[in-house]
Every structure is written in C-alpha cells, then in structure tokens.
N, C-alpha and C positions, 0 to 999 in steps of 0.2 A: 237425508244424510248430512251431517254437519261437515262443511268443507275442511280439509286438512292440508297442511303444507306437505309437499313431496319431499322426498329425501334429497333430491337435487336443490330445491329451494332452501331446505334447512342448511345444507353445506354452504350455499351462496351466502346465506344470511349470517351464518357463523363466521365466515371469512371476512365478511363486511364489518364485523364487530357490532352487529345488531341483535345478538342473542338475548340480551336483557329486554330490549324492546319487543322482540318477537315473543317472549314469554308473556309479556303484558297483553299484547294483541291477541294471542291464543286464548288467554284467560278472559278476555273482554274488558280489560282494565283501561282507564283513561291515560293517555300520554300527557306528559308535561310539556311546558314551553321548551325547556331545554332538549328534550327528546325530539320534539319537532324540528328544532334547529339542527340537531344531529342527523336527522333524516335528509335534510337539504344538503348537508355537507358531505354525506357519505357518497363516495364515487360510484359505488355499485348500484346503478339504477334498477337492474333486474331484481336485486334483493328487496329494494323498497317497494317495487311493483308487486312482487310476490306477496308481501304483507298486505298491501292495499287490496289486492285481488281476493285474498282470503276474507277480508271484511265485506268487500263488495258481494261475493258469493254467499257469505253468511246472511246478508240482508236481502239479496234478491235472486240468488241462484244464478242461472244463465239468462234470466230475462233482461232485455235491454228495451227501454221505453222510447217511443217517439210520438209525436202528434201531427195533425194537419192544421197549420196556422198561417196567419197572414200578419204582416207588419205594416202599421201606419205611423209614419213619423210626420205629424200634421204641420209642423213648422220647424225650421232649423235656425230661426232668429233667436239669438240668445245673448243675454247680458254677461254671462260668465265668461271668463277668459282662461279656461283650463288649457294648460300648454300642450297636452297630449291630444286635444280634440281637432279632428279634421272636418267634422260635420257642421259645427256652429258657424253662423255669420252674425256679426255684431248688430246689423240693422237691416231693416227692409230696403231693397234697392241695391244692396251690395251684391257683387257677382255671386251667383249660385244661391242667393237667399230666396227662400220661398215660404209662403203660408197658404195652406189649402183652404178653400172655401168649404162650406158644408157640403155643397154639391160634389166637389172634387173628392172629398173624403169618403162620402157615402157611395160615390161612383165606383170606388175601389171595391166596396162590398157588393154593390149591385152586379158588377162584372163577374162576380163569382157566385151569383145566386144559384146557378145549377151545380155548383162544385160542392163536394162535401169538405167543409172545414169546421173545426170546433172552437177555434180561438182566434181573436184578433188582439194583437200586442201593440200598445200605443206608448211611444216615448217621444217627448218634444223638447225643443229648446225653451229657454226661459225668456219668452217674448215680452218685452216691457210695454208693448202697446195694445195688448189684447185684454178684453174684460174677462172675468172669470166665467161669465156666461157662454164664452166661446167653447170652453171645455165641457160644461154641462150640456150645452146644446149638441156638441159632437157626440157625446155618449148617447143621448136620447135619439138622435138621428140614426146612429148605428143600430141601437136596440129596435128602433121601429122598422129598419130595413131587414135586419136578421135577428129577431128576438131569441133564436136558438144559440147564438154565438155567446161564448164566455169572453168578457172583456177583461183582459189583464193589462192594466195601464198605470202610468204616472209614478215615476220614481220617487224616492224620499226627497230628492233634490227638488223636484217639482212641488211636492206637497209643502215643503218648507218654504219655497218661494211664494207660493199662492198665499200661505198663511200671513207672511209678512207684508206682501204687496196689497192684499185685499182686506186686512185687518181682521184676520180670523185666527183660530188656534188649530193645531193639527187635527183634533177631533172634528171640529166644524168642517174643515176642508174635506176629510175622508168621508164624513157622513153625507155632505152635499153631493160629492162625486158618486158615492154609493147609491143614493136615492135616484141619481140620473142614470145609473146603469153599470157602474163599476163593480166588478165581481172579485178581483184579486189584484195584488201589486206585484210588479217585477222587482228585481234587486239592484238595479242600476244606481250609479252614483256613489257607490261605497268607496271606490278607487282603492286607496290605502289609508287605513285609519291612523297610523302613527303620525304624530304631529309634525315631525321633521319632514317626511316626504309629502304630507298633505299640503303643507304651506307652500311647497315648491310647485306641486302639480295642480292645485285648484284652490287658491287662497280666498277666493271671493264667492264660494257657494257654501252650502250647509257644512258645518263642522261634524266631527265624528259623533259627538253626543247628540246633536240634532238628528243625524241619520238614524242612530239607534233608537232615539225617542220616537220618531215617526213610525218605525216598525213596531216598537213596543205598543204604541197606540193602536196601530192596525190590528195587532194580535189581541189586544184587550177588546176591541170591537168585534172580534170573530172573523177577521179577514186574513186569509192565508197569504203569505208573501214568500218571495225568493230572496236570496242574497248573493252578492258577487264580490270579487276582488280583481282589480286591474294589476296584472303582474308583468314584469320584464322591462320597466322603464328605469326609474331612478331609485326604487326602493331597495332596501337591503333584505337579505334573506330572513334575518331576525324579525323584520317588520312584516313580512308576509305571515309568519307564525303568530305574531302579535295580533294581527288582523283576524286570523282564524280563532284565536283564543277569545277575542272580544265577541265574536259571533256566537261562539259556543256558550259563553256566559249568558248572553241574552236569550238563547234558545233554552238553556236551563231554567231560567226565570219563567219564560213563556210556557214551557211544558208543565212546570210545577203549578202554575195558575190554571192551566187547562185541566190538570188532574182534579182540581177542586171545582172547576166550572167548565164543562164540556163545550159550552158555547164560545169559549175563547179559542184562539188559533196560534200558529206558530209558523217557523220557516219550514218549507217543504223541499226546497232545492238549493244547492250552492253552485254557482257557476264562476269558475276561474276564467277571467277575460284576458286574453293575450294582447299585449300592447302592439300596435301597428304604427310604423314610424314614417309613413308617407303623408305629405300635405299638412304637416303640423310643425310646431316649434321645437319638437324633439327628434327631427329627422336626422340629426347627427348621430343618434344612438343606433346601435344595431338592434334589430327585432329579436325577441327571444327565440331560441331554437326549439325544435321539436322535442329534443331531449329534456329541456327545461319545462316545456308544457306538460310532458308526461310525468315529470317528477312532481310538479306542483299539483296536478290532479291526484297523484298517488298520496302525497303528504296530506292534501285536504281530506281525502277519504279516511286516513288514519287519524287525524286530529278532530275532525268534526263528527264524532261518534254519535251525536244526538240529532244530526240533520239526515233525514231519509235518503236523499238523492244527491249525487254529484253528477252535474251535466257537463258534457264536453260539447260545446257550442261549435258545430262543424264549420259554420260561416267564418269564424275567425281562426280556427285551428287548421282548416283544411280537411278534406274527407279522409286522407290516409292517417293522420294523427288522431282524428276523432275515432276512427276504427280501432287503431291501436289502444286507445284510451280505455276501451271496454274490457281490456285485461289489466289496466292499471288503476282500477278504482271507480271508473265512471259507469253509471247504469242508465244514462239517458243521453241522447244526441240531439235534442231539440226536435224540430219538425220540418215541414216543407218550407216555411219562412215566407217566401214570396216577396220580392222587392225589398230587401233590407238595404238601408242607405248608410247607417252610421259607420259600420266597418268598411264598406265598399268605397266610401269617400276617403277612408284612411289607407287605401291601397289593397284591400283584400281582393284576391283573384279568384275566389271561390265563385260558383254560379249564384244567380240571384234566387234560385230555388231548387230544391230537389223534389222529384215526384215521390209519391208513396212507395211505388215499386223500387225506386232507386234506394230509398232508405231501408227497405226490407232487405234488399240484395246486400247492401253494405253491412248490415248487422249480421246477416246469415254467414257472409264471408268471413266475418270475425269469430265465427263459432258460437254465436249467441242466439238467443230466441227472440225474435222481434215481437213486441206487443204494442199495439196502438193504444194510446191513452187519451183522456181529456186533460184539461189543465189541472185538475185536482187528483189525477192518477187513478181515476176510474177506468176500467178496462173497456175500450170501445170495440176492439177486435184483436184476435190473435192471428198474426199473418201466417 
C-alpha cells in the first residue's frame, strides 16, 4: 500500500504554508533549492517530518536497517588543520597522537575472530610520514585475518592526499587500494561544499570539486560510496541545501551512467554528521540541537530523492534522536560500531558500541522493523 499523509498531517502542512511542496512530494516530483531552504526556515518541524516520513515509507516501508561493524582509525596524525576536528594531531609524539602497527590493527580484528561482524570501517588522518604501502599492507593484513569482512575505508580526503603525495591520480589510488582489499568507500570529508564555509572550516584539504571527482571516479570504477555533510557549525542553512543539491547532481550523473553500464556504481547512503564542539577550535559555538538534527535529516530525505538511504548515525546523534529520526526520514541507524574515536574525542557521550540486541530493541521501540544488512544492503537477517 502506498503511504499517505494523514488528515492531521495535511492540516499541519497546510498551516505551515507547505501545501505546494507537499503536492510535489506526494506526486514524487523533485524539490528546488528554494523549496529546500523554505523547509529549513519553516518553524513547524512536525510538518516537515511528516513529509519526510512519507518519502521514507514510500522507499522502505517500516524497515530500519543496521549492521554489525567495527571501526579502525589506524592513525590520527594529520597535516590538515580543520578547525572543527578534535581527532587529529599534527605530528607523531604530540599528546594523544598515535599510529597503529600492523599487529595492533590486525589485533583488533583477531580479538573478534569469534564474533559475527560483516564490516570494518577505516578512516585515518593525513599522516605525512607514512608510505603508501602502509595502507595497502593494512588492507591485505585485514583481509588475510578475516577474508569474509567487507572493508569500507578511506575518505575522498585521504584518496586526494595520497594522489598528490605519492604522485598518482585518483583512479590509480583507488585501484591500488581495491587490489589490496578495499570494497567500498565512506562519505567523510565532505563537510560543507559551499566555498565561503569550506574556506573557514578546512582550507588545506581537498576542495569541493576534488571531493566530488574522487567519488565520480569511484563510481566509474564500480565502487559504491556514501556521502556526508557536517552540519551545525558555521554554515548557513542555504549552504546546507546547496550541499545537498551538489550531491544530488553527482548522483544523477552516476545513475545515468549506471543505466548504460551496470558495472558502474553510485551513492547508496547519505549521513548528516552533527558538529560536536568539544576539544576543538570551535568550542565557543553551541552544538546543534536535537530539533536541528531532526530537521536536517528530514530535509535531506526530501531533497536527496535519488539516494536510497538516509542514515542517522547514533554515535553522534545520541540514541534518543537516532530513534526519533526513524520517523523523520532516516531508514538506517548504522551499526554496532565498536570503539569509535573521532566523535568521542570531540565530546560524544554515547557508548563506544551497541550490541545487536540493543539496536533491535531501539528500532522496535520506535515502531519500526529491524533488518540486519551487510554494507551493500543485502539482508543478513530479519530480527
């Protein structure tokens, strides 16, 4: 049965002045940049959420996805000086700086040899002193220890950095990592695409066009990727919508090429990442509210009509907002995670991991149907 707006939701939407947008959403028509901005400025969050939930249920019904995954951040030594980052350290030997040996990294995998996990997620700092072989050796070592694991790793920021540092192009870097065991790419490092905000947030790492080109290249090579947006720091609401539109445009391009050649790939998930304000140079700013997080998730579901999933990353949102988000457009809450460092070094108070049963309970309590997936959204088990 096709989801419908309730009479209560229709009244709320009408009172919020969103009737024209609602007509387009019900008809499955694409929203414009101006309409996206209007959704951010409309005070009535419930009305925006009702529209996002309609789209979410049209795409996924009551299903809410999760997986069993492990995070490895092999090094936090990083040349970049992103003002929002609490994870990076500029050089080896600095307080809290670290770089894992192969034995330490693989030890994280070996410790879970008897545990059922399907994915390892790898994101690192931009370490100026490591050879490229460190990363390919890391991938090979993980695959040797657990050949069954899907490795999702290396942001577009890292790919760009390796290309310039080691005299390669994007395709060469991706293919080398792929041959060593990389299976897909995460969406980190997108931050905010608009030039005004990006220059202030992360002036010395890959620019917007470079980030998009890395993902365009990965899609051309048949590698699925995710995409993100950092929200709640210094960006304007209009810049959030601009960011979504640029992602939507690249997805249009990737899907059109995939229709001609099924071996190509595209984005599968968008993750809005909530800014955390502890232990970084933006500590003077207030962290975004739960209200803002839910609105951003809802607007992203409405604007990104061609990206299958919106993920609410419970590590940075908190379990309660992640749960609520399942009625505001999100269809995925990530996974067990296990020892996440990037957000916890920025002050996240969430647990280091959730068990499978905790994720199932969280989803069921939200009135949704929990379905365990692998990285590529193949069903592992219905809980």
